[in-house]
C-alpha positions as CSV (number, residue, x, y, z in Angstrom):
1,X,127.4,53.9,52.6
2,X,129.2,56.1,50.3
3,X,130.8,59.2,51.1
4,X,131.1,62.4,49.5
5,X,134.8,63.6,49.1
6,X,136.6,66.5,47.4
7,X,140.0,66.7,46.0
8,X,142.1,69.6,44.5
9,X,144.7,70.1,41.7
10,X,146.1,73.4,40.2
11,X,145.4,74.8,37.1
12,X,148.4,76.4,35.3
13,X,148.7,79.1,32.5
14,X,149.7,76.4,30.3
15,X,146.7,74.3,30.7
16,X,144.4,77.0,29.5
17,X,143.0,77.2,25.9
18,X,140.9,80.1,24.8
19,X,138.4,79.3,22.2
20,X,136.9,81.4,19.5
21,X,133.6,80.9,20.8
22,X,134.8,82.6,24.1
23,X,134.6,79.5,26.2
24,X,137.7,78.3,28.1
25,X,139.1,75.0,27.9
26,X,141.7,73.4,30.4
27,X,143.6,70.4,30.3
28,X,144.3,69.5,33.8
29,X,145.1,66.4,36.3
30,X,142.2,66.1,38.6
31,X,143.3,63.4,41.1
32,X,146.2,61.2,41.7
33,X,147.0,58.1,44.1
34,X,148.3,58.9,47.7
35,X,147.5,59.2,51.1
36,X,145.4,62.3,52.3
37,X,144.1,63.8,55.6
38,X,140.2,64.1,55.9
39,X,138.9,65.9,58.8
40,X,136.0,64.3,60.5
41,X,132.8,66.1,62.0
42,X,134.5,66.2,65.3
43,X,137.7,67.8,64.3
44,X,140.0,64.7,64.4
45,X,141.8,63.6,61.3
46,X,142.0,60.3,59.7
47,X,144.2,59.3,56.6
48,X,142.5,57.9,53.5
49,X,144.2,56.3,50.8
50,X,143.4,56.6,47.0
51,X,145.1,53.5,45.7
52,X,146.1,53.3,42.1
53,X,143.8,50.3,41.4
54,X,140.9,52.6,42.5
55,X,142.1,56.0,40.9
56,X,143.1,54.3,37.5
57,X,140.2,51.7,37.2
58,X,137.7,51.9,34.5
59,X,134.9,53.2,36.9
60,X,136.6,56.1,38.0
61,X,138.3,56.9,34.5
62,X,134.8,56.6,32.9
63,X,133.0,58.6,35.6
64,X,135.0,61.6,34.8
65,X,133.6,61.9,31.3
66,X,130.7,64.4,30.3
67,X,130.4,65.7,34.1
68,X,129.2,69.1,35.0
69,X,131.6,71.7,35.8
70,X,130.8,73.9,38.8
71,X,131.7,77.4,40.2
72,X,132.7,75.9,43.7
73,X,131.3,72.9,45.3
74,X,127.6,72.8,45.3
75,X,125.9,71.9,48.7
76,X,124.6,68.7,47.1
77,X,125.6,65.9,44.4
78,X,124.8,67.4,40.7
79,X,121.8,65.6,39.5
80,X,119.4,66.0,36.6
81,X,116.8,68.0,38.6
82,X,119.6,70.4,39.9
83,X,122.0,70.7,36.9
84,X,120.9,73.9,35.4
85,X,121.3,75.5,38.6
86,X,124.9,74.3,39.2
87,X,126.4,73.6,35.8
88,X,129.0,76.2,34.6
89,X,130.4,73.8,32.0
90,X,131.1,70.2,31.2
91,X,134.1,68.0,31.1
92,X,135.4,66.3,27.7
93,X,135.2,62.5,26.9
94,X,139.2,62.4,26.9
95,X,139.8,61.3,30.6
96,X,142.9,59.1,30.9
97,X,145.9,58.1,33.1
98,X,148.7,60.4,32.5
99,X,152.2,60.9,34.3
100,X,150.7,59.1,37.2
101,X,147.7,61.1,37.5
102,X,143.8,60.9,36.2
103,X,143.5,63.9,33.5
104,X,140.6,65.1,31.7
105,X,139.6,68.3,29.7
106,X,137.0,70.6,30.9
107,X,135.2,73.5,29.0
108,X,134.0,76.6,31.2
109,X,130.8,78.2,29.7
110,X,130.3,80.9,32.4
111,X,131.9,84.3,31.5
112,X,132.3,85.4,35.3
113,X,133.9,82.3,36.2
114,X,136.4,82.4,33.3
115,X,137.4,86.0,34.0
116,X,138.3,84.9,37.7
117,X,140.4,81.8,36.1
118,X,142.0,84.4,33.7
119,X,142.9,86.8,36.7
120,X,144.2,84.0,38.7
121,X,141.5,84.2,41.5
122,X,140.0,80.9,40.9
123,X,142.8,78.6,39.6
124,X,142.3,75.0,41.3
125,X,140.1,72.1,40.1
126,X,138.5,69.8,42.7
127,X,136.7,67.0,42.1
128,X,133.3,66.2,44.1
129,X,133.0,62.4,44.2
130,X,131.3,59.6,46.0
131,X,133.4,56.4,47.4
132,X,133.0,53.7,50.0
133,X,135.3,54.6,52.5
134,X,136.5,51.1,54.0
135,X,138.4,50.8,57.5
136,X,141.3,49.2,56.0
137,X,144.8,50.0,57.6
138,X,147.8,49.8,55.2
139,X,150.6,51.7,53.8
140,X,151.3,53.3,50.4
141,X,154.5,54.8,49.5
142,X,155.7,54.5,52.9
143,X,152.6,56.5,54.4
144,X,150.2,55.0,56.7
145,X,146.5,55.2,56.3
146,X,143.6,53.8,58.2
147,X,141.0,53.7,55.7
148,X,140.7,53.2,51.7
149,X,138.4,55.0,49.3
150,X,136.9,52.1,47.2
151,X,134.5,52.5,44.1
152,X,135.5,56.1,43.5
153,X,132.5,57.6,41.3
154,X,133.1,61.3,40.4
155,X,129.9,63.5,40.6
156,X,131.1,67.0,39.4
157,X,134.3,69.0,38.6
158,X,134.6,72.0,40.4
159,X,136.7,75.4,39.9
160,X,137.6,76.6,43.1
161,X,139.4,79.6,44.5
162,X,143.4,79.2,44.6
163,X,144.2,77.5,48.1
164,X,146.7,79.1,50.2
165,X,149.0,75.9,49.6
166,X,149.7,77.0,46.0
167,X,150.2,74.2,43.8
168,X,149.9,71.5,46.6
169,X,146.9,69.3,46.7
170,X,144.1,70.4,49.3
171,X,141.5,68.0,50.7
172,X,138.1,68.7,51.3
173,X,135.6,66.7,53.2
174,X,132.1,66.8,53.2
175,X,131.3,70.0,54.8
176,X,134.6,70.8,56.8
177,X,137.5,72.0,54.8
178,X,141.0,70.8,55.7
179,X,143.4,73.2,54.1
180,X,147.0,74.8,55.0
181,X,147.0,78.3,56.3
182,X,149.8,80.5,55.5
183,X,149.2,82.8,58.3
184,X,149.8,80.0,60.8
185,X,152.8,81.1,62.8
186,X,153.9,77.5,63.4
187,X,155.1,77.4,59.9
188,X,158.7,77.6,58.7
189,X,160.0,80.4,56.6
190,X,159.4,78.7,53.2
191,X,155.5,78.0,54.2
192,X,156.0,74.8,55.7
193,X,154.9,73.7,59.2
194,X,157.4,72.8,61.8
195,X,157.1,69.9,64.2
196,X,159.4,69.3,67.1
197,X,160.9,65.9,67.8
198,X,163.1,65.2,70.6
199,X,163.4,69.1,71.2
200,X,164.5,69.9,67.6
201,X,162.0,71.5,64.9
202,X,161.6,70.0,61.5
203,X,159.9,71.4,58.8
204,X,157.0,69.0,57.4
205,X,154.0,69.2,55.3
206,X,151.0,70.9,57.5
207,X,149.0,67.6,56.8
208,X,151.8,65.3,58.2
209,X,152.0,67.8,61.4
210,X,148.3,67.5,61.8
211,X,148.4,63.7,61.5
212,X,151.4,63.5,64.0
213,X,149.6,65.7,66.4
214,X,146.3,63.7,66.2
215,X,148.6,60.4,66.9
216,X,150.5,62.0,69.7
217,X,147.0,63.0,71.1
218,X,145.8,59.5,70.8
219,X,148.8,58.1,72.2
220,X,148.7,60.4,75.4
221,X,145.0,59.4,75.8
222,X,146.0,55.7,75.7
223,X,148.7,56.4,78.3
224,X,146.5,58.3,80.6
225,X,143.9,55.3,80.4
226,X,146.8,52.9,81.1
227,X,147.7,54.6,84.2
228,X,144.1,54.8,85.6
229,X,143.9,50.9,84.6
230,X,147.0,50.3,86.8
231,X,145.8,52.4,89.6
232,X,142.4,50.7,89.6
233,X,144.0,47.1,89.2
234,X,146.2,47.9,92.3
235,X,143.2,48.9,94.4
236,X,141.0,46.0,93.2
237,X,144.2,43.5,94.0
238,X,144.2,45.1,97.6
239,X,140.6,44.7,98.0
240,X,140.9,41.0,97.0
241,X,144.0,40.3,99.4
242,X,141.7,42.1,102.2
243,X,138.7,40.0,101.3
244,X,141.0,36.6,101.3
245,X,142.1,37.5,104.6
246,X,138.8,38.1,106.3
247,X,137.7,34.7,104.7
248,X,140.3,32.9,106.2
249,X,139.5,34.7,109.6
250,X,136.3,33.6,109.3
251,X,136.9,30.0,108.4
252,X,139.6,29.8,111.1
253,X,136.7,31.1,113.7
254,X,134.4,28.7,112.4
255,X,136.8,26.0,112.9
256,X,137.5,26.9,116.4
257,X,133.9,26.9,117.2
258,X,133.3,23.8,115.9
259,X,136.4,22.5,117.6
260,X,134.8,23.9,121.0
261,X,131.5,22.2,120.4
262,X,133.3,19.1,119.9
263,X,135.1,19.3,122.9
264,X,132.1,20.1,124.8
265,X,130.5,16.6,123.5
266,X,133.7,14.8,124.1
267,X,133.8,16.2,127.9
268,X,130.4,15.2,128.7
269,X,130.7,11.7,127.0
270,X,133.8,11.3,129.2
271,X,132.2,12.3,132.4
272,X,129.2,9.8,131.6
273,X,131.6,7.3,130.9
274,X,133.5,7.5,134.0
275,X,130.5,7.8,136.1
276,X,128.8,4.6,134.5
277,X,131.9,2.8,134.8
278,X,132.6,3.4,138.6
279,X,129.5,1.5,139.6
280,X,131.5,-1.8,138.2
281,X,135.1,-0.9,138.7
282,X,134.7,1.3,141.9
283,X,136.4,4.4,143.4
284,X,139.8,2.6,143.5
285,X,140.3,2.3,139.6
286,X,142.6,4.8,138.3
287,X,140.7,6.5,135.3
288,X,143.5,9.2,134.8
289,X,145.3,8.7,131.5
290,X,143.0,6.0,130.5
291,X,141.5,6.1,126.8
292,X,137.7,5.4,126.4
293,X,138.3,2.0,125.1
294,X,140.5,1.1,127.9
295,X,138.1,1.9,130.5
296,X,135.5,0.0,128.3
297,X,137.6,-3.1,128.3
298,X,138.2,-3.0,132.1
299,X,134.3,-2.8,132.7
300,X,133.8,-5.7,130.5
301,X,136.7,-7.8,132.0
302,X,135.3,-6.9,135.4
303,X,131.9,-8.6,134.5
304,X,133.8,-11.4,132.3
305,X,137.3,-12.0,133.5
306,X,138.3,-14.3,130.6
307,X,137.4,-11.5,127.8
308,X,140.3,-10.8,125.6
309,X,140.1,-7.8,123.7
310,X,143.3,-8.2,121.2
311,X,142.5,-7.9,117.6
312,X,138.7,-6.6,118.4
313,X,137.5,-3.7,116.4
314,X,136.3,-0.6,118.3
315,X,132.8,-1.2,117.3
316,X,133.1,-4.9,118.9
317,X,134.2,-3.4,122.0
318,X,131.6,-0.9,122.3
319,X,129.0,-3.2,121.5
320,X,130.2,-5.6,124.0
321,X,130.2,-2.9,126.6
322,X,126.8,-1.7,126.1
323,X,125.8,-5.0,126.5
324,X,127.5,-5.4,129.5
325,X,126.3,-2.3,131.4
326,X,122.8,-3.2,130.3
327,X,122.9,-6.7,131.7
328,X,124.8,-5.7,135.0
329,X,121.9,-2.8,135.9
330,X,119.4,-5.8,135.2
331,X,121.4,-8.2,137.2
332,X,121.6,-6.4,140.5
333,X,121.9,-2.8,140.4
334,X,118.0,-2.0,140.2
335,X,117.9,-0.1,143.6
336,X,119.1,3.6,144.2
337,X,122.4,4.2,145.9
338,X,125.6,6.1,145.3
339,X,127.2,3.1,143.0
340,X,123.8,3.1,140.9
341,X,124.3,3.4,137.3
342,X,121.2,5.4,136.1
343,X,119.8,6.6,139.4
344,X,118.4,10.1,139.7
345,X,120.9,10.9,142.5
346,X,123.6,9.7,140.1
347,X,122.3,11.8,137.2
348,X,122.2,14.9,139.3
349,X,126.0,14.3,140.4
350,X,126.7,13.6,136.7
351,X,125.1,16.8,135.4
352,X,126.9,18.6,138.2
353,X,130.4,17.0,137.2
354,X,129.8,18.2,133.7
355,X,129.3,21.7,134.6
356,X,132.2,21.7,136.7
357,X,134.7,20.3,134.1
358,X,133.4,22.9,131.4
359,X,133.6,25.8,133.8
360,X,137.4,24.4,134.8
361,X,138.2,24.2,130.8
362,X,136.9,27.4,129.9
363,X,139.0,29.0,132.7
364,X,142.0,27.3,131.2
365,X,141.2,28.7,127.9
366,X,140.7,32.1,129.4
367,X,144.3,32.1,130.9
């Protein structure tokens, strides 16, 4: 979307030509390449470039020809519908590039405006134009800019009041003027603004000062955001470390619980194994220090003395043991008694033994 912009250049006495018909003609530069500050609606400044290839293009040069001259800038672009309301003269068709600037002659036909020009009260020419403002960072003649004006099309040429900046170029944005104020106490004795760098004051153009202050404000905002981000990152890292510690603690608790449950099963299985094996091995057999396989091998050997377990797998020994116990129960251990493998009395005794062993283990863990 094209945006409206205004530029200013100064009229000097040497440019003024009085005509016999009373009209006033001036031959004046109306714009030049450069980097200029434009004020946004929010009060901040953006630097925009008028590059030579745009200012001196056929489009821009031609657009300066036969354009209405206005008294100040109208609140809208000048068109066929409103030209009689705003026009106070016209530009000539001699627009050209001269001394690095775009120049054109204009003739003022309004008596009141002519008198203000002659008196010096209204001595600046300011073009109103439409352009595409493209975000296109770069540098022109050592000055950095963020945006470039493209396809500059001049709409009208306004005669405006003398700016406080004297012959300096003054920039006006759509509705917000950006001008140098000579009453500003921050200026130096020669009308230039002062800017402090490393504790020392330097005289700079007011536009430069405003741009540098805007950049400093942006830097401070970015620095504050960076500090806030570091604080938040620190809090996040601390919470993440705390969470990882809790997760490790929970995982350890789960492992301990699984170990306790597994130990219960192993105790119960051991008690049942010893209780059953005693029916064949008798009370004189020393179970202490014997592994589950050693006990099972002893039971099998008791029933089958020529049994050799060397080279046999655990699965083989387990199966052989189960078959031996089953065969022993069928062959001679069907009645009740202290040595019966699966009697009701034996089960009661085994259950009590399991409970006692569990209680003993819990007491040992608690100490």
